N, CA and C atoms of all chains as a GROMACS GRO file, in nm:
protein
  645
    1MET      N    1  -0.349   1.667   2.143
    1MET     CA    2  -0.194   1.570   2.195
    1MET      C    3  -0.153   1.636   2.308
    2ARG      N    4  -0.094   1.548   2.362
    2ARG     CA    5  -0.036   1.560   2.500
    2ARG      C    6   0.136   1.518   2.504
    3PHE      N    7   0.191   1.601   2.525
    3PHE     CA    8   0.298   1.550   2.534
    3PHE      C    9   0.423   1.586   2.645
    4PRO      N   10   0.492   1.492   2.698
    4PRO     CA   11   0.558   1.521   2.821
    4PRO      C   12   0.671   1.614   2.788
    5TYR      N   13   0.721   1.709   2.859
    5TYR     CA   14   0.874   1.798   2.865
    5TYR      C   15   0.931   1.683   2.848
    6VAL      N   16   1.092   1.734   2.827
    6VAL     CA   17   1.187   1.597   2.793
    6VAL      C   18   1.291   1.664   2.920
    7LEU      N   19   1.330   1.566   2.973
    7LEU     CA   20   1.455   1.599   3.110
    7LEU      C   21   1.582   1.587   2.995
    8PHE      N   22   1.634   1.649   3.004
    8PHE     CA   23   1.776   1.682   2.913
    8PHE      C   24   1.892   1.666   3.028
    9PRO      N   25   2.023   1.613   2.991
    9PRO     CA   26   2.099   1.651   3.135
    9PRO      C   27   2.157   1.799   3.101
   10ALA      N   28   2.201   1.775   3.215
   10ALA     CA   29   2.290   1.961   3.202
   10ALA      C   30   2.396   1.978   3.328
   11ARG      N   31   2.489   2.041   3.323
   11ARG     CA   32   2.589   2.037   3.426
   11ARG      C   33   2.586   2.138   3.509
   12PRO      N   34   2.566   2.117   3.657
   12PRO     CA   35   2.587   2.225   3.731
   12PRO      C   36   2.678   2.320   3.701
   13ASP      N   37   2.660   2.453   3.758
   13ASP     CA   38   2.773   2.612   3.746
   13ASP      C   39   2.769   2.649   3.824
   14ALA      N   40   2.833   2.808   3.809
   14ALA     CA   41   2.832   2.877   3.929
   14ALA      C   42   2.665   2.934   3.957
   15ALA      N   43   2.591   2.957   3.859
   15ALA     CA   44   2.452   3.040   3.878
   15ALA      C   45   2.356   2.914   3.893
   16PHE      N   46   2.358   2.781   3.870
   16PHE     CA   47   2.269   2.684   3.906
   16PHE      C   48   2.356   2.548   3.990
   17PRO      N   49   2.426   2.576   4.087
   17PRO     CA   50   2.513   2.490   4.130
   17PRO      C   51   2.420   2.330   4.153
   18ALA      N   52   2.313   2.346   4.161
   18ALA     CA   53   2.230   2.194   4.198
   18ALA      C   54   2.175   2.127   4.059
   19ARG      N   55   2.168   2.202   3.945
   19ARG     CA   56   2.098   2.151   3.826
   19ARG      C   57   2.192   2.042   3.777
   20GLN      N   58   2.128   1.942   3.765
   20GLN     CA   59   2.155   1.818   3.722
   20GLN      C   60   2.062   1.771   3.574
   21ALA      N   61   1.953   1.830   3.569
   21ALA     CA   62   1.887   1.844   3.393
   21ALA      C   63   1.802   1.987   3.380
   22VAL      N   64   1.768   1.982   3.265
   22VAL     CA   65   1.678   2.085   3.234
   22VAL      C   66   1.617   2.016   3.147
   23ALA      N   67   1.438   2.095   3.170
   23ALA     CA   68   1.286   2.014   3.137
   23ALA      C   69   1.260   2.096   3.006
   24ARG      N   70   1.266   2.054   2.915
   24ARG     CA   71   1.220   2.152   2.781
   24ARG      C   72   1.100   2.120   2.724
   25PRO      N   73   0.997   2.174   2.650
   25PRO     CA   74   0.915   2.121   2.598
   25PRO      C   75   0.937   2.080   2.485
   26ALA      N   76   0.988   1.961   2.401
   26ALA     CA   77   1.050   1.944   2.330
   26ALA      C   78   0.940   1.794   2.263
   27LEU      N   79   0.982   1.774   2.124
   27LEU     CA   80   0.862   1.656   2.104
   27LEU      C   81   0.968   1.610   1.971
   28ALA      N   82   0.941   1.448   1.991
   28ALA     CA   83   1.016   1.403   1.883
   28ALA      C   84   0.922   1.412   1.715
   29ILE      N   85   0.991   1.461   1.642
   29ILE     CA   86   0.916   1.508   1.510
   29ILE      C   87   0.984   1.423   1.394
   30SER      N   88   0.888   1.347   1.314
   30SER     CA   89   0.922   1.307   1.162
   30SER      C   90   0.963   1.415   1.036
   31LEU      N   91   1.054   1.393   0.951
   31LEU     CA   92   1.046   1.484   0.856
   31LEU      C   93   1.086   1.398   0.758
   32ARG      N   94   0.969   1.417   0.665
   32ARG     CA   95   0.966   1.320   0.528
   32ARG      C   96   0.967   1.403   0.458
   33ARG      N   97   1.047   1.363   0.317
   33ARG     CA   98   1.055   1.436   0.135
   33ARG      C   99   1.052   1.337   0.073
   34GLY      N  100   0.974   1.342  -0.022
   34GLY     CA  101   1.046   1.185  -0.134
   34GLY      C  102   0.993   1.047  -0.037
   35GLY      N  103   1.155   0.977  -0.068
   35GLY     CA  104   1.126   0.872  -0.010
   35GLY      C  105   1.258   0.863   0.127
   36SER      N  106   1.266   0.990   0.189
   36SER     CA  107   1.402   1.015   0.276
   36SER      C  108   1.286   1.066   0.429
   37ASP      N  109   1.380   0.985   0.501
   37ASP     CA  110   1.315   1.075   0.613
   37ASP      C  111   1.364   1.067   0.742
   38ILE      N  112   1.337   1.129   0.894
   38ILE     CA  113   1.420   1.181   1.004
   38ILE      C  114   1.393   1.174   1.086
   39ILE      N  115   1.389   1.130   1.190
   39ILE     CA  116   1.319   1.166   1.322
   39ILE      C  117   1.421   1.236   1.427
   40THR      N  118   1.367   1.372   1.422
   40THR     CA  119   1.447   1.470   1.595
   40THR      C  120   1.395   1.507   1.659
   41TYR      N  121   1.452   1.564   1.775
   41TYR     CA  122   1.386   1.636   1.861
   41TYR      C  123   1.368   1.767   1.812
   42ALA      N  124   1.252   1.862   1.844
   42ALA     CA  125   1.217   1.992   1.833
   42ALA      C  126   1.218   2.043   1.930
   43LEU      N  127   1.206   2.162   1.980
   43LEU     CA  128   1.213   2.263   2.087
   43LEU      C  129   1.016   2.344   2.040
   44VAL      N  130   0.914   2.310   2.124
   44VAL     CA  131   0.847   2.417   2.097
   44VAL      C  132   0.865   2.555   2.142
   45ASP      N  133   0.883   2.641   2.045
   45ASP     CA  134   0.907   2.757   2.097
   45ASP      C  135   0.881   2.866   2.038
   46SER      N  136   0.823   2.947   2.153
   46SER     CA  137   0.717   3.067   2.081
   46SER      C  138   0.810   3.174   2.031
   47GLY      N  139   0.925   3.164   2.111
   47GLY     CA  140   0.986   3.302   2.056
   47GLY      C  141   1.057   3.284   1.952
   48ALA      N  142   1.007   3.181   1.842
   48ALA     CA  143   1.100   3.164   1.708
   48ALA      C  144   0.969   3.214   1.624
   49ASP      N  145   1.049   3.272   1.509
   49ASP     CA  146   0.920   3.305   1.422
   49ASP      C  147   0.927   3.250   1.336
   50ASN      N  148   0.986   3.124   1.314
   50ASN     CA  149   0.953   3.004   1.207
   50ASN      C  150   0.972   2.903   1.220
   51CYS      N  151   1.016   2.765   1.164
   51CYS     CA  152   1.030   2.606   1.211
   51CYS      C  153   1.149   2.623   1.144
   52ILE      N  154   1.274   2.568   1.218
   52ILE     CA  155   1.395   2.571   1.175
   52ILE      C  156   1.459   2.456   1.232
   53PHE      N  157   1.540   2.380   1.138
   53PHE     CA  158   1.620   2.285   1.198
   53PHE      C  159   1.759   2.285   1.104
   54PRO      N  160   1.851   2.176   1.218
   54PRO     CA  161   1.979   2.196   1.186
   54PRO      C  162   2.029   2.180   1.026
   55ALA      N  163   2.096   2.227   0.954
   55ALA     CA  164   2.152   2.180   0.790
   55ALA      C  165   2.170   2.066   0.789
   56SER      N  166   2.194   1.969   0.860
   56SER     CA  167   2.248   1.857   0.837
   56SER      C  168   2.115   1.789   0.817
   57LEU      N  169   2.016   1.807   0.878
   57LEU     CA  170   1.893   1.731   0.830
   57LEU      C  171   1.863   1.731   0.711
   58ALA      N  172   1.883   1.855   0.578
   58ALA     CA  173   1.840   1.890   0.487
   58ALA      C  174   1.916   1.767   0.422
   59GLY      N  175   2.022   1.744   0.412
   59GLY     CA  176   2.145   1.626   0.346
   59GLY      C  177   2.014   1.515   0.338
   60GLN      N  178   1.997   1.485   0.508
   60GLN     CA  179   1.952   1.341   0.498
   60GLN      C  180   1.801   1.330   0.418
   61LEU      N  181   1.714   1.439   0.428
   61LEU     CA  182   1.606   1.415   0.315
   61LEU      C  183   1.607   1.465   0.189
   62GLY      N  184   1.717   1.480   0.166
   62GLY     CA  185   1.756   1.484  -0.028
   62GLY      C  186   1.755   1.634  -0.057
   63ILE      N  187   1.748   1.775   0.034
   63ILE     CA  188   1.738   1.830  -0.009
   63ILE      C  189   1.851   1.926   0.006
   64THR      N  190   1.893   2.008  -0.134
   64THR     CA  191   2.031   2.016  -0.141
   64THR      C  192   1.987   2.221  -0.101
   65ILE      N  193   2.120   2.249   0.019
   65ILE     CA  194   2.129   2.356   0.020
   65ILE      C  195   2.245   2.398   0.050
   66PRO      N  196   2.304   2.545  -0.045
   66PRO     CA  197   2.183   2.623  -0.032
   66PRO      C  198   2.083   2.618  -0.148
   67ASN      N  199   1.959   2.668  -0.123
   67ASN     CA  200   1.854   2.670  -0.249
   67ASN      C  201   1.809   2.850  -0.280
   68GLN      N  202   1.694   2.832  -0.330
   68GLN     CA  203   1.674   2.961  -0.395
   68GLN      C  204   1.582   3.023  -0.243
   69ASN      N  205   1.504   2.942  -0.167
   69ASN     CA  206   1.454   3.013  -0.068
   69ASN      C  207   1.521   3.057   0.087
   70ALA      N  208   1.638   3.114   0.073
   70ALA     CA  209   1.690   3.166   0.175
   70ALA      C  210   1.607   3.300   0.235
   71TYR      N  211   1.645   3.280   0.385
   71TYR     CA  212   1.593   3.350   0.459
   71TYR      C  213   1.700   3.406   0.550
   72VAL      N  214   1.681   3.499   0.566
   72VAL     CA  215   1.813   3.564   0.708
   72VAL      C  216   1.732   3.624   0.820
   73PHE      N  217   1.799   3.555   0.907
   73PHE     CA  218   1.725   3.608   1.032
   73PHE      C  219   1.804   3.621   1.196
   74SER      N  220   1.803   3.688   1.310
   74SER     CA  221   1.887   3.711   1.390
   74SER      C  222   1.853   3.647   1.531
   75GLY      N  223   1.910   3.580   1.566
   75GLY     CA  224   1.883   3.494   1.674
   75GLY      C  225   1.935   3.569   1.776
   76THR      N  226   2.036   3.487   1.927
   76THR     CA  227   2.121   3.578   1.992
   76THR      C  228   2.251   3.593   1.936
   77GLN      N  229   2.297   3.580   1.824
   77GLN     CA  230   2.430   3.559   1.781
   77GLN      C  231   2.470   3.730   1.741
   78ASP      N  232   2.548   3.785   1.705
   78ASP     CA  233   2.562   3.900   1.633
   78ASP      C  234   2.536   3.913   1.514
   79ALA      N  235   2.570   3.850   1.448
   79ALA     CA  236   2.572   3.813   1.303
   79ALA      C  237   2.440   3.779   1.255
   80PRO      N  238   2.373   3.792   1.144
   80PRO     CA  239   2.248   3.752   1.034
   80PRO      C  240   2.308   3.626   1.047
   81GLN      N  241   2.163   3.529   1.089
   81GLN     CA  242   2.210   3.403   1.037
   81GLN      C  243   2.127   3.379   0.891
   82LEU      N  244   2.151   3.221   0.813
   82LEU     CA  245   2.125   3.193   0.687
   82LEU      C  246   1.986   3.067   0.706
   83ALA      N  247   1.916   3.064   0.662
   83ALA     CA  248   1.838   2.922   0.657
   83ALA      C  249   1.749   2.943   0.530
   84TYR      N  250   1.773   2.783   0.465
   84TYR     CA  251   1.717   2.796   0.329
   84TYR      C  252   1.602   2.689   0.363
   85PHE      N  253   1.457   2.695   0.332
   85PHE     CA  254   1.348   2.646   0.320
   85PHE      C  255   1.330   2.554   0.230
   86GLU      N  256   1.204   2.452   0.297
   86GLU     CA  257   1.162   2.371   0.157
   86GLU      C  258   1.003   2.307   0.235
   87THR      N  259   0.919   2.276   0.156
   87THR     CA  260   0.815   2.190   0.233
   87THR      C  261   0.863   2.048   0.277
   88VAL      N  262   0.846   2.023   0.370
   88VAL     CA  263   0.846   1.860   0.419
   88VAL      C  264   0.686   1.821   0.488
   89THR      N  265   0.720   1.647   0.485
   89THR     CA  266   0.545   1.646   0.561
   89THR      C  267   0.653   1.560   0.712
   90ALA      N  268   0.564   1.679   0.758
   90ALA     CA  269   0.611   1.647   0.915
   90ALA      C  270   0.501   1.571   1.015
   91SER      N  271   0.525   1.452   1.079
   91SER     CA  272   0.436   1.383   1.185
   91SER      C  273   0.475   1.381   1.327
   92VAL      N  274   0.364   1.427   1.394
   92VAL     CA  275   0.424   1.383   1.566
   92VAL      C  276   0.324   1.281   1.581
   93TRP      N  277   0.394   1.204   1.718
   93TRP     CA  278   0.269   1.094   1.758
   93TRP      C  279   0.197   1.119   1.848
   94ASP      N  280   0.045   1.097   1.803
   94ASP     CA  281  -0.027   1.133   1.894
   94ASP      C  282  -0.062   1.031   1.980
   95VAL      N  283  -0.018   1.031   2.103
   95VAL     CA  284  -0.022   0.892   2.215
   95VAL      C  285  -0.196   0.839   2.191
   96ALA      N  286  -0.261   0.903   2.256
   96ALA     CA  287  -0.427   0.953   2.291
   96ALA      C  288  -0.462   0.855   2.166
   97ALA      N  289  -0.475   0.897   2.098
   97ALA     CA  290  -0.519   0.826   1.903
   97ALA      C  291  -0.423   0.714   1.850
   98ASN      N  292  -0.317   0.685   1.942
   98ASN     CA  293  -0.236   0.598   1.844
   98ASN      C  294  -0.187   0.593   1.739
   99ARG      N  295  -0.172   0.722   1.683
   99ARG     CA  296  -0.143   0.691   1.524
   99ARG      C  297  -0.058   0.860   1.521
  100PRO      N  298  -0.011   0.884   1.413
  100PRO     CA  299   0.071   1.010   1.374
  100PRO      C  300  -0.026   1.147   1.352
  101HIS      N  301   0.035   1.187   1.365
  101HIS     CA  302  -0.079   1.342   1.311
  101HIS      C  303   0.038   1.392   1.209
  102THR      N  304   0.002   1.403   1.115
  102THR     CA  305   0.080   1.460   1.002
  102THR      C  306   0.060   1.612   0.930
  103PHE      N  307   0.116   1.680   0.910
  103PHE     CA  308   0.096   1.814   0.848
  103PHE      C  309   0.241   1.839   0.725
  104GLU      N  310   0.204   1.918   0.646
  104GLU     CA  311   0.320   1.978   0.560
  104GLU      C  312   0.378   2.127   0.616
  105LEU      N  313   0.463   2.106   0.610
  105LEU     CA  314   0.587   2.250   0.709
  105LEU      C  315   0.659   2.277   0.585
  106TYR      N  316   0.668   2.416   0.611
  106TYR     CA  317   0.745   2.492   0.540
  106TYR      C  318   0.878   2.510   0.644
  107ALA      N  319   0.984   2.423   0.587
  107ALA     CA  320   1.093   2.423   0.756
  107ALA      C  321   1.255   2.486   0.675
  108GLY      N  322   1.289   2.543   0.760
  108GLY     CA  323   1.441   2.602   0.758
  108GLY      C  324   1.543   2.515   0.811
  109PHE      N  325   1.629   2.555   0.687
  109PHE     CA  326   1.740   2.448   0.764
  109PHE      C  327   1.891   2.520   0.796
  110CYS      N  328   1.965   2.528   0.899
  110CYS     CA  329   2.052   2.640   0.938
  110CYS      C  330   2.142   2.582   0.965
  111ALA      N  331   2.264   2.640   0.938
  111ALA     CA  332   2.391   2.604   0.977
  111ALA      C  333   2.407   2.595   1.156
  112THR      N  334   2.395   2.713   1.198
  112THR     CA  335   2.419   2.750   1.296
  112THR      C  336   2.323   2.684   1.403
  113LEU      N  337   2.220   2.609   1.397
  113LEU     CA  338   2.155   2.527   1.462
  113LEU      C  339   2.230   2.409   1.474
  114GLU      N  340   2.344   2.383   1.410
  114GLU     CA  341   2.419   2.237   1.360
  114GLU      C  342   2.477   2.215   1.554
  115HIS      N  343   2.528   2.360   1.626
  115HIS     CA  344   2.577   2.308   1.744
  115HIS      C  345   2.433   2.258   1.878
  116ILE      N  346   2.339   2.315   1.847
  116ILE     CA  347   2.240   2.282   1.950
  116ILE      C  348   2.157   2.141   1.891
  117GLY      N  349   2.188   2.121   1.774
  117GLY     CA  350   2.150   2.002   1.734
  117GLY      C  351   1.975   1.906   1.788
  118LEU      N  352   1.926   2.015   1.769
  118LEU     CA  353   1.757   2.032   1.828
  118LEU      C  354   1.671   2.095   1.717
  119GLY      N  355   1.538   2.061   1.689
  119GLY     CA  356   1.483   2.185   1.583
  119GLY      C  357   1.391   2.288   1.658
  120LEU      N  358   1.365   2.377   1.598
  120LEU     CA  359   1.292   2.466   1.640
  120LEU      C  360   1.174   2.479   1.628
  121LEU      N  361   1.040   2.460   1.689
  121LEU     CA  362   0.911   2.502   1.629
  121LEU      C  363   0.834   2.579   1.665
  122GLY      N  364   0.836   2.711   1.536
  122GLY     CA  365   0.791   2.844   1.579
  122GLY      C  366   0.661   2.871   1.574
  123GLN      N  367   0.638   3.032   1.520
  123GLN     CA  368   0.470   3.066   1.483
  123GLN      C  369   0.468   3.038   1.400
  124ASP      N  370   0.530   3.053   1.278
  124ASP     CA  371   0.461   3.028   1.125
  124ASP      C  372   0.493   2.896   1.127
  125GLY      N  373   0.388   2.817   1.104
  125GLY     CA  374   0.426   2.671   1.052
  125GLY      C  375   0.375   2.606   1.164
  126PHE      N  376   0.382   2.618   1.302
  126PHE     CA  377   0.374   2.529   1.407
  126PHE      C  378   0.280   2.580   1.492
  127PHE      N  379   0.288   2.708   1.565
  127PHE     CA  380   0.179   2.764   1.631
  127PHE      C  381   0.080   2.809   1.560
  128SER      N  382   0.088   2.860   1.423
  128SER     CA  383  -0.012   2.912   1.375
  128SER      C  384  -0.108   2.769   1.293
  129ARG      N  385  -0.019   2.691   1.331
  129ARG     CA  386  -0.153   2.554   1.323
  129ARG      C  387  -0.182   2.515   1.435
  130PHE      N  388  -0.133   2.511   1.531
  130PHE     CA  389  -0.200   2.458   1.632
  130PHE      C  390  -0.159   2.538   1.791
  131THR      N  391  -0.318   2.520   1.852
  131THR     CA  392  -0.314   2.587   2.007
  131THR      C  393  -0.210   2.516   2.078
  132VAL      N  394  -0.135   2.604   2.146
  132VAL     CA  395  -0.014   2.526   2.267
  132VAL      C  396  -0.046   2.592   2.386
  133ALA      N  397  -0.057   2.465   2.451
  133ALA     CA  398  -0.074   2.513   2.647
  133ALA      C  399   0.022   2.461   2.723
  134PHE      N  400   0.138   2.510   2.773
  134PHE     CA  401   0.220   2.491   2.850
  134PHE      C  402   0.180   2.449   3.003
  135ASP      N  403   0.238   2.350   3.076
  135ASP     CA  404   0.197   2.320   3.213
  135ASP      C  405   0.356   2.271   3.243
  136HIS      N  406   0.409   2.398   3.272
  136HIS     CA  407   0.554   2.372   3.323
  136HIS      C  408   0.528   2.263   3.476
  137ARG      N  409   0.490   2.329   3.547
  137ARG     CA  410   0.452   2.270   3.685
  137ARG      C  411   0.460   2.112   3.714
  138ASN      N  412   0.330   2.092   3.597
  138ASN     CA  413   0.330   1.949   3.578
  138ASN      C  414   0.422   1.859   3.408
  139ARG      N  415   0.511   1.945   3.372
  139ARG     CA  416   0.592   1.913   3.320
  139ARG      C  417   0.486   1.838   3.158
  140TYR      N  418   0.408   1.917   3.148
  140TYR     CA  419   0.388   1.848   3.008
  140TYR      C  420   0.308   1.955   2.914
  141PHE      N  421   0.287   1.946   2.793
  141PHE     CA  422   0.200   2.037   2.706
  141PHE      C  423   0.107   2.018   2.605
  142ASP      N  424   0.006   2.077   2.601
  142ASP     CA  425  -0.085   2.021   2.498
  142ASP      C  426  -0.105   2.115   2.387
  143VAL      N  427  -0.118   2.020   2.276
  143VAL     CA  428  -0.116   2.081   2.118
  143VAL      C  429  -0.244   2.076   2.093
  144THR      N  430  -0.307   2.099   2.058
  144THR     CA  431  -0.462   2.117   1.978
  144THR      C  432  -0.476   2.182   1.848
  145PRO      N  433  -0.489   2.087   1.735
  145PRO     CA  434  -0.506   2.151   1.592
  145PRO      C  435  -0.576   2.243   1.597
  146THR      N  436  -0.577   2.383   1.525
  146THR     CA  437  -0.665   2.470   1.534
  146THR      C  438  -0.791   2.462   1.392
  147PRO      N  439  -0.898   2.454   1.402
  147PRO     CA  440  -0.996   2.436   1.305
  147PRO      C  441  -0.948   2.460   1.162
  148GLU      N  442  -0.869   2.534   1.123
  148GLU     CA  443  -0.849   2.554   0.986
  148GLU      C  444  -0.718   2.477   0.974
  149SER      N  445  -0.634   2.415   1.010
  149SER     CA  446  -0.526   2.370   1.032
  149SER      C  447  -0.504   2.203   0.944
  150MET      N  448  -0.767   1.492   3.000
  150MET     CA  449  -0.669   1.392   2.941
  150MET      C  450  -0.557   1.372   3.068
  151ALA      N  451  -0.505   1.274   3.076
  151ALA     CA  452  -0.434   1.241   3.237
  151ALA      C  453  -0.319   1.322   3.206
  152ALA      N  454  -0.243   1.323   3.340
  152ALA     CA  455  -0.091   1.394   3.401
  152ALA      C  456   0.011   1.304   3.340
  153MET      N  457   0.088   1.322   3.243
  153MET     CA  458   0.214   1.282   3.182
  153MET      C  459   0.341   1.272   3.263
  154ALA      N  460   0.381   1.181   3.288
  154ALA     CA  461   0.566   1.202   3.310
  154ALA      C  462   0.633   1.248   3.222
  155PRO      N  463   0.749   1.331   3.259
  155PRO     CA  464   0.835   1.393   3.195
  155PRO      C  465   0.873   1.294   3.111
  156LEU      N  466   0.939   1.310   3.001
  156LEU     CA  467   1.076   1.189   2.934
  156LEU      C  468   1.196   1.224   2.982
  157ASP      N  469   1.232   1.128   3.050
  157ASP     CA  470   1.359   1.189   3.158
  157ASP      C  471   1.490   1.075   3.005
  158LEU      N  472   1.569   1.192   2.972
  158LEU     CA  473   1.695   1.133   2.893
  158LEU      C  474   1.806   1.190   2.968
  159THR      N  475   1.811   1.176   3.096
  159THR     CA  476   1.961   1.217   3.162
  159THR      C  477   2.050   1.098   3.142
  160GLU      N  478   1.965   0.958   3.192
  160GLU     CA  479   2.041   0.835   3.216
  160GLU      C  480   2.078   0.794   3.067
  161VAL      N  481   1.996   0.806   2.944
  161VAL     CA  482   2.028   0.755   2.853
  161VAL      C  483   2.130   0.827   2.791
  162LEU      N  484   2.159   0.967   2.823
  162LEU     CA  485   2.258   1.080   2.711
  162LEU      C  486   2.352   1.123   2.810
  163LYS      N  487   2.397   1.032   2.950
  163LYS     CA  488   2.473   1.066   3.036
  163LYS      C  489   2.598   1.038   2.990
  164ASN      N  490   2.623   0.980   2.934
  164ASN     CA  491   2.765   0.973   2.893
  164ASN      C  492   2.784   0.985   2.700
  165ALA      N  493   2.659   1.078   2.683
  165ALA     CA  494   2.691   1.066   2.543
  165ALA      C  495   2.792   1.197   2.493
  166PRO      N  496   2.858   1.178   2.407
  166PRO     CA  497   2.962   1.292   2.389
  166PRO      C  498   2.945   1.423   2.318
  167PRO      N  499   2.945   1.539   2.427
  167PRO     CA  500   2.882   1.668   2.400
  167PRO      C  501   2.983   1.712   2.249
  168GLY      N  502   2.858   1.770   2.182
  168GLY     CA  503   2.893   1.841   2.008
  168GLY      C  504   2.871   1.703   1.931
  169ASP      N  505   2.849   1.581   1.948
  169ASP     CA  506   2.848   1.503   1.847
  169ASP      C  507   2.672   1.437   1.824
  170TRP      N  508   2.690   1.437   1.709
  170TRP     CA  509   2.536   1.342   1.696
  170TRP      C  510   2.496   1.203   1.734
  171ILE      N  511   2.372   1.238   1.820
  171ILE     CA  512   2.339   1.052   1.874
  171ILE      C  513   2.231   1.059   1.798
  172ALA      N  514   2.245   0.903   1.788
  172ALA     CA  515   2.112   0.807   1.754
  172ALA      C  516   2.071   0.754   1.842
  173LEU      N  517   1.917   0.779   1.903
  173LEU     CA  518   1.863   0.680   1.996
  173LEU      C  519   1.812   0.629   1.939
  174SER      N  520   1.760   0.504   2.027
  174SER     CA  521   1.689   0.373   1.930
  174SER      C  522   1.542   0.441   1.928
  175ASN      N  523   1.497   0.395   1.830
  175ASN     CA  524   1.329   0.462   1.844
  175ASN      C  525   1.256   0.450   1.972
  176ASP      N  526   1.258   0.332   2.049
  176ASP     CA  527   1.198   0.361   2.182
  176ASP      C  528   1.242   0.473   2.288
  177GLU      N  529   1.343   0.508   2.269
  177GLU     CA  530   1.428   0.663   2.303
  177GLU      C  531   1.510   0.587   2.479
  178LYS      N  532   1.526   0.446   2.479
  178LYS     CA  533   1.583   0.371   2.588
  178LYS      C  534   1.747   0.370   2.577
  179ARG      N  535   1.821   0.407   2.475
  179ARG     CA  536   1.945   0.381   2.437
  179ARG      C  537   2.032   0.413   2.325
  180ILE      N  538   2.121   0.469   2.328
  180ILE     CA  539   2.184   0.531   2.216
  180ILE      C  540   2.239   0.407   2.128
  181VAL      N  541   2.203   0.414   2.029
  181VAL     CA  542   2.267   0.300   1.928
  181VAL      C  543   2.354   0.355   1.824
  182ALA      N  544   2.398   0.430   1.819
  182ALA     CA  545   2.510   0.513   1.702
  182ALA      C  546   2.564   0.664   1.764
  183THR      N  547   2.702   0.713   1.751
  183THR     CA  548   2.758   0.830   1.742
  183THR      C  549   2.810   0.839   1.670
  184GLY      N  550   2.869   1.032   1.642
  184GLY     CA  551   2.911   1.013   1.517
  184GLY      C  552   2.959   1.187   1.509
  185ARG      N  553   3.049   1.249   1.446
  185ARG     CA  554   3.040   1.330   1.461
  185ARG      C  555   2.980   1.417   1.324
  186THR      N  556   2.926   1.345   1.249
  186THR     CA  557   2.866   1.381   1.129
  186THR      C  558   2.721   1.288   1.116
  187LEU      N  559   2.627   1.384   1.116
  187LEU     CA  560   2.490   1.338   1.110
  187LEU      C  561   2.471   1.198   1.002
  188ASP      N  562   2.557   1.210   0.865
  188ASP     CA  563   2.543   1.088   0.812
  188ASP      C  564   2.614   0.974   0.856
  189GLU      N  565   2.711   0.994   0.938
  189GLU     CA  566   2.788   0.855   0.939
  189GLU      C  567   2.674   0.788   1.063
  190THR      N  568   2.634   0.913   1.155
  190THR     CA  569   2.582   0.837   1.287
  190THR      C  570   2.460   0.783   1.239
  191VAL      N  571   2.342   0.815   1.146
  191VAL     CA  572   2.239   0.772   1.088
  191VAL      C  573   2.291   0.641   0.999
  192LYS      N  574   2.418   0.625   0.936
  192LYS     CA  575   2.439   0.526   0.887
  192LYS      C  576   2.475   0.396   1.008
  193ALA      N  577   2.536   0.417   1.087
  193ALA     CA  578   2.572   0.313   1.182
  193ALA      C  579   2.469   0.302   1.247
  194ALA      N  580   2.380   0.377   1.287
  194ALA     CA  581   2.255   0.374   1.330
  194ALA      C  582   2.167   0.195   1.273
  195LYS      N  583   2.152   0.231   1.137
  195LYS     CA  584   2.100   0.217   1.057
  195LYS      C  585   2.150   0.052   1.057
  196GLU      N  586   2.271   0.005   1.017
  196GLU     CA  587   2.371  -0.085   1.032
  196GLU      C  588   2.326  -0.167   1.178
  197SER      N  589   2.293  -0.119   1.252
  197SER     CA  590   2.285  -0.158   1.410
  197SER      C  591   2.176  -0.230   1.370
  198GLY      N  592   2.075  -0.224   1.319
  198GLY     CA  593   1.963  -0.292   1.316
  198GLY      C  594   1.819  -0.157   1.312
  199GLU      N  595   1.886  -0.081   1.388
  199GLU     CA  596   1.786   0.020   1.426
  199GLU      C  597   1.746   0.149   1.279
  200ALA      N  598   1.611   0.084   1.219
  200ALA     CA  599   1.562   0.118   1.087
  200ALA      C  600   1.522   0.313   1.129
  201HIS      N  601   1.436   0.358   1.253
  201HIS     CA  602   1.425   0.477   1.255
  201HIS      C  603   1.478   0.520   1.370
  202PRO      N  604   1.593   0.570   1.353
  202PRO     CA  605   1.665   0.619   1.498
  202PRO      C  606   1.578   0.758   1.501
  203ILE      N  607   1.619   0.826   1.655
  203ILE     CA  608   1.598   0.930   1.649
  203ILE      C  609   1.729   1.051   1.664
  204VAL      N  610   1.774   1.132   1.602
  204VAL     CA  611   1.881   1.219   1.599
  204VAL      C  612   1.894   1.299   1.709
  205LEU      N  613   1.977   1.369   1.741
  205LEU     CA  614   1.975   1.485   1.844
  205LEU      C  615   2.138   1.478   1.857
  206LYS      N  616   2.196   1.597   1.937
  206LYS     CA  617   2.273   1.657   1.967
  206LYS      C  618   2.282   1.662   2.111
  207VAL      N  619   2.395   1.667   2.200
  207VAL     CA  620   2.373   1.708   2.305
  207VAL      C  621   2.500   1.805   2.346
  208PRO      N  622   2.477   1.968   2.381
  208PRO     CA  623   2.519   2.085   2.325
  208PRO      C  624   2.650   2.085   2.460
  209PRO      N  625   2.753   2.112   2.387
  209PRO     CA  626   2.902   2.127   2.467
  209PRO      C  627   2.842   2.204   2.617
  210VAL      N  628   2.747   2.334   2.554
  210VAL     CA  629   2.686   2.386   2.699
  210VAL      C  630   2.568   2.355   2.719
  211SER      N  631   2.504   2.346   2.858
  211SER     CA  632   2.417   2.286   2.879
  211SER      C  633   2.263   2.382   2.867
  212ALA      N  634   2.299   2.480   2.901
  212ALA     CA  635   2.250   2.611   2.911
  212ALA      C  636   2.168   2.647   2.738
  213LEU      N  637   2.035   2.658   2.725
  213LEU     CA  638   1.987   2.677   2.592
  213LEU      C  639   1.899   2.801   2.568
  214ILE      N  640   1.922   2.924   2.523
  214ILE     CA  641   1.871   3.041   2.470
  214ILE      C  642   1.884   3.046   2.326
  215VAL      N  643   1.764   3.008   2.254
  215VAL     CA  644   1.767   3.019   2.137
  215VAL      C  645   1.694   3.182   2.077
   0.00000   0.00000   0.00000
């Protein structure tokens, strides 16, 4: 599956005075649980250990948090952060095949991602399931299911 | 596989309120609702006729390191 980088708006600042946009390897992903679903963007992030989404999305999926599947992790913030995990059904659109590619995902939901408003697709759950090749110059990335996934 | 142009959301998001939830149309071409909470944003998007909006935020600070 090939996905384009997404250009998000950015404001120029002292360090990057000409910057008007940032290109990120992100994709639209549908999360479903029971009869509920939500579509959001998620950043394909090899530096993230797990797949984590803003906490608000849990409510849309009928997932009550906090739950017993608590996970403490650290990011760029000083304080430890808490995510609550639940298994959901995830789908991304395979343009070449003209159909969704669907997989089970043990996803975390975290209040500290609320201000970002994007999900993170990390090592356990995404990179463990797909081989990912980034082509920043040409602004696309390829996501190939591993044989075991 | 063929090369692919980036998905450019800069124009559609240029007037999006930073820090608010935003619902895009499923074709990613227009904003169909915004709101302080995700619940109210999704509700407004569906009331506008968009059954499968794509939700995101434009962070107040444009740099992103997570």
